[in-house]
N, C-alpha and C positions, 0 to 999 in steps of 0.2 A: 595586512602580512604578506611582507615578503616570501614569495616561493623560488626555491632553487629548484631546477629543471634538469638532472642529469648530468652535469657539467664534470662530476668527477667519474661516477659510476657508467655514464655512457648511457644509460638507458631512458627511456622516451617515460616521465613519471607523470606527462599529464594522460597520456592514452593509459596507461597504468590506471591510477586513479579514475578516469571515465569509466573504464569496465569495472573498477571494484564498486564505484557509485551505479553502475545500473541494477546490480544485484540488489543494491538498497535502495533502489528507487522502486522496486517492483510492488510493494505496499500502496506507494502514494497512487503511481498511475493505476491500480486496481479502483482504488477510491477518486478518480477523477472518470473511470469509466462506470463508476455507480452513480455519479453525479450526472452524468451525460444520459445515463438511461432514464434517472427520475425527471429530469428537464424534458427527455422525448416523451415520458409518459404523462407529463403534465400536460405540455403541449396536444396531447392524443385527445386527453380528457376536455380541455377546453374546445378542440375543434367539433367533439361531438355535444356539448352543451349548445355550440354555434348550432349546429345544426338541430336540435332539439327547441331552440327559441324561436328561430325562423319558422321553424313550422307550426311552433305556438301564435305565432303570429297573423300564419295564415288562418289557423283556426280562429282565431279571434272573429275574422269574417265569414263564418261559419256559423256565428250566433247571432249575426244582425236577419233580422227579418225579410229584408230585400233580397236576402241571396236565394231565397225559395221563391217570394211573391214576385219576381218580375212578371211585367206586361207585355202584353203587344199589342199594338195598336194598329189599325188600317183604317185608312179615308178612299171612299170612293172616288175621290179627286182630290187629288193632290194639289191641281194648280190653283185649287178653290179655297183648301183648308187641309193644313197639315196638322197631325196631334201628335203627342206623346204621353204616357201615363206613369205614374211613381206605383212603388208597391201597393200604395193603400187604395187604389182607383179600384172601383168592382168593376166585375163581368158586365158589363151590357152594351146597347147601343144607343148613339145620340145622334138627332139629328138636326141640323141648321138650314137654316133657310132665311131670305130676303134680308141678307147682308151687304151693308153698308161700311165699308173702313173708317177706320177712324184717320185724321189727317191731320198735320202740326201747323200751326200757325208760322203765317210768313208774311213780310213784311219786305216788299220792293222799290226801289227808288221809282218816285212820281216820274221824272223826269231824267236826260241826260244828266247827270252831275256837272261833268263840265267836258267840252267836246277836246280838251288837249291835256286830259288827268294822265300822267302815269306811275301806275301803282307803287312801281318798285323805287323811284326818288322820293326824295323829301319832302314833306308837306309846305314847309316854310317857302323852298324853294319854289314851289308853284301856289304862292300866296296869290299872285294876280289873276288867276284861276278860280281861287278859292273865295277871294275876299278876306276882309282882316277883322271882321266884326267877331269873329268865334273866338279869336285868341285873347287870352290874358296874358299879364304878365307876372313872373313868380320871380322872386329874390334866393338867388343859391349864392349860398355860402361857399367859395372855391378852398380847399384847403392847401397850407405849402405842399409844393410840390418839388422833392428832392431831385436831381440828376444824377444819373450814375454813367452817362455818357456824353459827350459832346453832341450840341444839337442845336439847331438854331427853330425846332418846329416842335410844340406842346400842345395835346389838344387837352380840351377841358372835359372834367368827367362827367359834365351835365350834357356835354355834346352844344345845340344850335344859342343863341341866344339875341336878343332883340336889337334894332341898330339903334333903337331910340336909348340906349343906358347914358347911366350917370357914370359909368367907367371913364375915369380920366386919365388914369395911368396905373402900372404895374411897378411892383419893385422886386431885383433879384438881389441877392446878398452871394458874394463870392470872395472866398479868402478873408471874409469880416468887414467887406467894402459892399456898401448897398449903393446901386445904382437905380433910378428912376426910368422909365420907358414910357413915352405918351401912348395911349391907345388911338388906334382907328380901326373903324368897324365898319364890314359892307361884305362885298360877296365877289368882288377883284382887287387883288393884292396890288400888282403895281407895283412900282419901285418903294421897298420900306428902307427908311434913315436908319441911320446906325442908333440912333437914341428913339427910335419908333417900334413898335409892334401893332402889326395887324393881326385882327380877329375874325374870322371868316363867319358870318351870321347866319349860313346854312348849316356849316359843318361843328364849328365852334375851335379849327384849329387857327392855333395862333401863332404868326411868324416873326419872330423877331430881326431885328436889322443887322445884329450882331451875332456871332456863334456863342452860345454859353455852355461854359467850359464842365467837363465832371465834376460834381462835389458842390455845384452852386445851386440855391434854394431860391424858386419863385414863390415869394411870399403871398401869405394869403391875402385874399380880397372877395368881394360880393361884386354880383351882377345881375341883370334882369335878363331873363327868360322868358321867350315864348313858349307858351303851353296850350295843350287842348284839355278842358273838362268837360265831360259830360258821365251822364250814370245809364243803365238799364236796369228795372226789375222785372222779374219774372216771379212767376208762383208754380208751385207744384199741385200734383193732386188734389191736397186736402185744401187748396188757396192758401196756402201760408207763402210769401215770397222768399226766395232764395239766398239772397245776398248776406254779405257782411255786414254790410251799415246798420244803423239802428232803425231805419224804416223799412228796412229790408231789401233795396237796392245794391248794384253794384257798380262799382265807381273807377273812372279809370283817367287815366292822367298822361299825356302824351308830352314829348318836348317837339320842336319843327324838325329836327333832324329824322324822326319816324318818317316811315312811308305808310302810306294807305294799305300796302297789302298787310305788315308787320301789324296795322291795328285791328284789321279784320282778324290777323291770326291771334292776336290776345285776344280779342271779345270771345272767338271760337274755344279758347282752351280755359275761359274763366267759370267763375259758377254760375254764371247766367244762364247755361244751357242751350247756346245759342251755336249755329254752325251757320258762317260770315264768308261772304267772296265778292269779287269783285269781277263783273262780265264786262270784257273789252270790247267786245262786240256792240254791245249797246251802250257802253258807259253808264249801267245801272249798278246798286250792291242790291245782293239779296241776303236778310236773314231769315233761318227761319229754326224754329224750337225743335232742338233733338228729341224731345218726347212730343208721342202725338195726343189728342184730345184738347178739349176745351179747357184747360188749365188758367183759370181767372180768380181773380179775389171776390170774396162776395160783398166787399164794399165798392168793387168797382160799378161805376155808373153804368157806362158800355160794355162791361164785360172783358175789358181787352186783353190778351194774355202776355204783352209785351210793352213796355211803359217807356217810351225814350225821352229826356231831359238831356238839354243840350243844343246850340245851335249846330254843332259839326253834325250831329245825328239829323234831326228834324230840318233842319236849312240847307247845310252844302250837300250831305248825302239824302236828303228829301223823304226820309223814311216816315209812314204814319202810326202811327201806336196804337189802333184800334183793330190790329189784325187777330183774329181768333180762329182755334181749330175747331175740329168736329170729333166728337163721342163717336166709336163704333157703336150701330145699331144693328141686331141679328136677334133672331126668334131659337132658341136652344129647347129641342123636343116641346116647342107650343109656348113657351117663355117667352114675350117679348124683353129685351133686356138691352142694357148698355155697356160698354167698358171704354177706359180713358185710351187704353193700348189694345192695337191689332193681336198683341200676344196676351194670353189671358188663361186663367188655369180655374176649374171648379171640379167636386169632385175627386182631386185628385189625377185631372187631366189635363195638359197644358195645349191649348188651341193656337194656331195661329192664322190669322188670317190674310191670303195668301191676293185675291181679289173679289170686288161686289160681287154679288149675281141675287139673283130672285129664286132660284130653285131651290131641292132640296140636297145636299149631301149628306149622306150617312157614315160616322163614324163608328167603330166596332172595337171593343176592350175585351183582350182576354188572355188568360195566362200564358203566358209564354215556357214552354213544356221542354224547349230545347235549351234555352238558355238556361233554366235550372238544372236538367240533367246534365250539360257541359260544366255546371260549376261542382256539382256530387261528383262526377267524373276526375275533374282535375284535383280534387279533395283527396279522393281516394286512390290515384297517382301519386301523389306527393307525398301521401304515408306509406306507398310501397319503397317510393325511393328513399325513405328515411330507415325503413326497417332493414332495407337491404344493406345500406352502408355504415348500421350500427351492427348488425348481425355478421358483414364482413370484417368487421374489427374485432369483436367478440370471439368469432371462431379462426381467425388466422392463428397459424401456427407458429409458434416460437423456434427459432433457430440458434440454439447458444453456441455453435459455432462461431457466430460472428456477434463480438462483442463492441464498443465504440472502439473506435481508431485513437491512439494517442499522437501527440504531434508527431512524435519521430517516426510513428508507424503510416502518418498519413503522407510524410516527404517522402517515401519509395515508391507510392504509388502515384498513376498517374489522374487526373481530375475526373475522367470517366471512371476509372477503376474504384476511387474513393467514393464515388456516387452512389455506385452499385452495391459498395458494401456498408455504405449506410444504409440503404435502401432495405436491405438483410437485416443489418443490427436494430434498426427501428422495427421490426415486424413482430407481431403477435405482446405486444406490450401492452393491452389489455385483452389479451384471450381469458375468456371464461369470466369477466369484470362480473361481480354479483350485485352492484348498483345498475347498470346497463342493461344486466340478461332478466334482472326484476322489473325494472323499466319497463321491458318488451313484454313480459308476460303479464303484467298489468293494464296494458294499452290493448292487449288482443281479446281480457277480458271486458276491457270496456267495450269494443265494437261489438262482442258475441252476446252478451246478458241483454236481457229485455227489457225496456224502459216503462216503468209503471206509471201507470194515470194519464196517457197519452187518449188526444180527444178522440183518435180515430181506430181505423182497423189495423194501423203498422205499429207494432211495438217491440220487434227486434228487426236486423239488419235481412234475413233472408226473406222476411215478408216484401221488401220492394225490389229483390232478384239481384244481393248482394253476398256472396258467401267466400266462405275461404279456399284458397288455391289446393288441389288436391294434392299437388307436387309437393313431397315433403322439402325437397331441398330449396323451393322457394319462402320456408320457416316463417308461416304467419299472414303473406300477402295476400291481398284482397282480389276477387276478379268480381266485374259487373256479368250478369250469366246473359249468353247469348249476345245479340249484337242491344243490348240496353232496352228491350222490348219493354219487357216484366217493369223496370224502374221507371220509364217512360209513364207506362198506363197508371202506375201509384202517383205518381205528380200529377198528373191529370186527373185522376179519379178524387184524391183527397189530398191537395197541396197541404193542406194544414196538420193532419198526419205524419206528414212526411216529414215536415218543420219540426214537429213536436218530437219526432225520434229523434233529431240533429240536436236541437238545439235548450228542447224544454231546461227550465229551472225546478230544481228541486232542493228540499233539507235533507234529503238523504242520496247518497249514490245511486240506488235504484231507481228515484225519480227523477233525477237529472237525465237530459240527451245525451247521446254518445260523444259530441264534441267536449260538452262542458265536463262530461269525465277526462277524456283525452286530456284538457287543457290541466284539470286539477294532478292528473299521473306524470305531465311534463311539467309541472311548477316543482311538485316532488321532487321528481327523479333529478332535476337541474338543481336545485338547491343541496341534493347530497352531493352530488359530483363536485360543487363549489366547497363543498367542505374537504373534499379529499385534494382538487386541483386547484381551487380558487378562482379569481379573476384576475386579470391583468391591474386591475388598479388595487387590489388587496397587498398588505404587510404579507412576508412569510410566514408571520406567526397566527395567521387568521386562517391557515389551512394545513393538512397533513403533511401534503408532499413539501411544502414551504418548510416548515421546521424540517423535516429529514436532510431537503436539501441545504438548509443552514447547519445542521451540527455535521454533514460532511463536509462543507466549506471549513467547519471548526476545524474539525480534524485534517485537514488538508493543509491547512496554515499551521498547526502545530507541527506537521510533520516536515514540510519543510523547513521548518525552523531547524529540526533535529538533522535534517539530511545536511543542511549548512553545516552544523557543528560536524557531524561525520567526516565529511570531506577536509573539512580543515585540521581534523585530527589526523587523516591519512598525509596530508602535506608535510603536518610538522611531524610525522614521522618519518617521512621519505627525506626531509631536509635534514634531520638527524643524522641520517645513514648516510648522505652526500658529504658531511661536516667529517664523519667518522672515518669516511674513505679516501677526503682529501686529507686527513690530520695522516692517515697510514702511508698515505702515498709522499708523505712531506717528511717523516721518517724513514722511510724506504732510501729515499732520496738521497738521504745526510749521511747514513751507511754506507751508501753506495761510494760517497766521496772520500770516507775512512778507508775503506778497503782499498780504494784508488791508489 
């Protein structure tokens, strides 16, 4: 639509229409403020639900027996025995004596394996010190290699290869033309002829006598590679072989480019359960089982804990396969017994042997009163923080002099002023909320009502020294009386009764422990809040405020369409006025000409 703006009348039509529209826009500004208020209220509800859900997760931990049955363990001599206990351990004293620690099976090279071996260099390059009887040849199928840049050196995918290869030539295709290069294998390249390719037997690097251009393809070929093959068999505590092979062994294969250190590292990282290393001071290899104890197969003739197969292990490394570990032996409260490991658990107590000894070491297990006290104290503190935040929201005053800002109003304020205004406008949106108020009242009742059917003397909170704050402004906060002496005495005297008071199960509310009641109340409150404010993953139709927001949005859309029509009508009217004035001016000009 073409708009004429004051050409004839000299009036600022745009400003006049803008001023007229301000009055017309007042209802829609009110709707947008209502929308913003609903969104803030929704977010406040969801923040309360987040607090309740977080506390509910904490409350779940208070339904676990371990929260009330913590044990403390003391050893008379931790240089000999360390101990820890689970909540199921009985309060008792235990005596360990005549302790011989478990050892791990170990195999060490019988003699220096080679006076000049370098564990960091490739094994094939040191074959003179190793001998060749342990090597086997394996045929490798090298796939075609496409070159992405100009080069004269390319490495084989599988590393080193045998000098006695039958590989005679390698073909390279460039731009549809295939050229053949004769193969020379060795350890020193020397001069490479233009029609020749040298392959380093130690590293598997190919050096062509000419530069191969980008886009060329080295065609697929096969060659023979020198490899080491061997296997190791170890057993678990049940005498079962631990490897993946059908016979329970773990197989290893390495090409000649592999170093001794790499071989030993891969053995250490395998399922064989062995820690292996090379000692350069003695030129010997040490292989040790990671697990202690005599771990052998029931079928083993000599009870070996490690079985080595392959000339590399038994010949070059000179490792014997009849190594055995020993079980730990000790006397526990007069009972002579053994274990595979130096760490073992019995009666809920975990012992860790530190040294061999013949005397007695006493281990005492008792309730960890302080830890249980701290757990309950922390839970009470978190509850007080929860109700303080919720009470703060439902008692916060609503200042109706501060309404959400429109875009035009916000532009007139600084960022700091707008932030302060928003804080006041957001206040009191949950004042007196019935859902949250009811939830708080029910939680207070959960704490104060006695628990029926408890196993001991403590059936209500005051019995263990926890009561309500006498200060009314605290609005139901809990306090632990005095310095907590009464609570600690209750935990020490009857921990089962304290546990029942908090976490007892039951079919009725009166039979349930305090924490289970709280969780039920929180779950119900969260559900009611969700019906009003929803979740972030819900659609607007699934909760009350969402439906209200949808309705307001619909009203805003309809009203904005109406405002567009009203603004167009104003411009049409002013345009008609401009045209009338323009016609009058034209007639006046003609009359003036006639009279002149």
